[in-house]
N, C-alpha and C positions, 0 to 999 in steps of 0.2 A: 566555613571562619577549618581553618588546616590546622588537621590532627595536633593536638601535643609533643612537642619539641622535647626528647628521652633519649641521653643521651647514651651514651659508656663511660665521654671524657665531652668540656663541651669544644667545638670546633670551633677555630679564628680563620678557615678560610674556604677556599670554597663558594658557594654560587651563592647563600645564603647571605641576608645583611648582616651589616659590625651591629649594628644596633638588634641582631637576632642573638649573636651569633659570640657577641662577645659582652653580652651585661654581665652584671658584678651578680654570687653568689652572697644573700641575700634570707640565708634557710634558719627557723624555725630558731639551731640550735647556735649558732650565734658564731659558730664555721663557718669560714670564710676558705675553706682551703678546693677542690676538688674531688671529690671524693671517687670520682671515675664515673658513677648515674644519677646523673642530677634529672630534673622537668623544669623544664620557661615556664612561667607565668604568660596567658594569651596579652594580658592586659596590656604589664606591666617594665613586661620582660626578664623580670628580675631570675635569676636563678637559684634552683631548693636541692638541697640531698634530694632521694627522692624517699628515701628507707625513713626517715624525717617527715614525712607527713602520707607515712604511708599507700606508695607506692612502689606494687610493685612492678618485674616485666611482665606479671599475668592478672594485674586491672589495670595496665592504664589511659585515662580517660582518657575521649577523644578532643576531650579542652580542658584545661586546666587553668583554676584561678588561682594568685597563691594569696596567704590568709590577708592582708588586709587590700585587698582586690573582692574577695569571697569572705569575709570576717565568719568563723568558728570555731571553737574551743578546738584547738590543740595539743595534747600535750607533748610538753617541752622537754620533762625531765629525763624520763628515757632512751631519746631522737638523738641529744645533748650526750647523751651516757655513748652514744651505741657511731654517731657519728664523728667521735675522737678518739674510738679503737682504728671504725675504719680510715681517714686521712692515718693515723701511727704506720697502719699495716703498708701504707703506696706506698 
């Protein structure tokens, strides 16, 4: 399987297929704005804010699955506040 897509901004052109790069942001914070640092689920191709799912430049997984494809407990209160702040700054 290919490495997880982690980008500074979702790309809508180039060599990737439309499903990969034009997927929707469905994050645990309920904010659908691109904060400039998103990660894509390998299974359902949704994008999530990396900060909301505890991913940073130093711990990018080889494969990433969202909380629906790989159910697990995630703190949704802190990410929502942080994601709102990041989206407002941009």
